[in-house]
N, C-alpha and C positions, 0 to 999 in steps of 0.2 A: 270625793270616795278614795281611801288610803288603801292599801295592801295589809294595813292593821287592826280595818275593821271587820266584821263578819258581812257582811254586804254580800259579799262573794260565795261565801260557802250557806247561806240562807236564800240564796237564787239558782245555786249551785251553776258558779260562773268560777271559769278557770282563773282567777289573776294575774294568772303568769302565761295565758294566751292572749297571740299577738294580734285577735281583736278587741281587748281592749285597751282600752285606751292609757298611756302614760306618760307621765311627769319625771324629767332630768332636770334635777339639780346640781349646777359646777357651782364653783368658788372657791376661795381660800379657808381653809381650817385654820381656825387660832383660838390657843385657850382663852375661857372669862375671863375678864379683870374678877377683884374684891368684890366689885359695886353688885355683879352680874352672879357672882358664886349662889348666893343663899336661892336665888328662883332659878336656876340651872337645879342646885341639887333639890331642890323641892319637884320642879319640875320632871324629873329624870325617876326620883321615888316613887311620888305617887302613882305612876304609868308602870314601872318595875320595882315593888319594895325590895324584894330577895335580891335585889341590888346593892342593898346597905349591909346587909352581912359578906358580899367577894372579898378576899383579902386585899390590904390596902399591898401586900408585896408584890402586886402585879403591875404597883404603879399608875394605877387606875388617875385621870385627870377630864376636868370638864372643856367640852369646847364646843363652838359655835362655827356654823360655816358663813360666811361674809360671799354673799350671793352676787355671781356676775354671770349668768346665763341661766333662764329657763327654757324650755324648750319641751314641750308638748305633744305628743304624736298618739294621732286620733285614727290611725290609718296606718298600711303599707303598700298603697299606692294601688288596688286590687289584686285579684286572682292570678294575673298572668303575670302580672310584677315580684310577686312573690313566689312564685311558684316556679318562677324564671330562673332564681337562684340555683 
């Protein structure tokens, strides 16, 4: 499940609700190399075709996240902890 899907909208869920599970990714962002460029460009423009026409003067570049940590948060410790903040 992703915030990019329409699952939450179809089921009238708020994807930002603390009751929804969240996944947090951290790592180092690096530029893609020449061998990865075609794949990166194709993957981005398939999902976001309007970006093909964005001005190059904004100095856009393709990057990737080299993961070091994945954290899945599926609860907030119950109502007592949640409301004690």
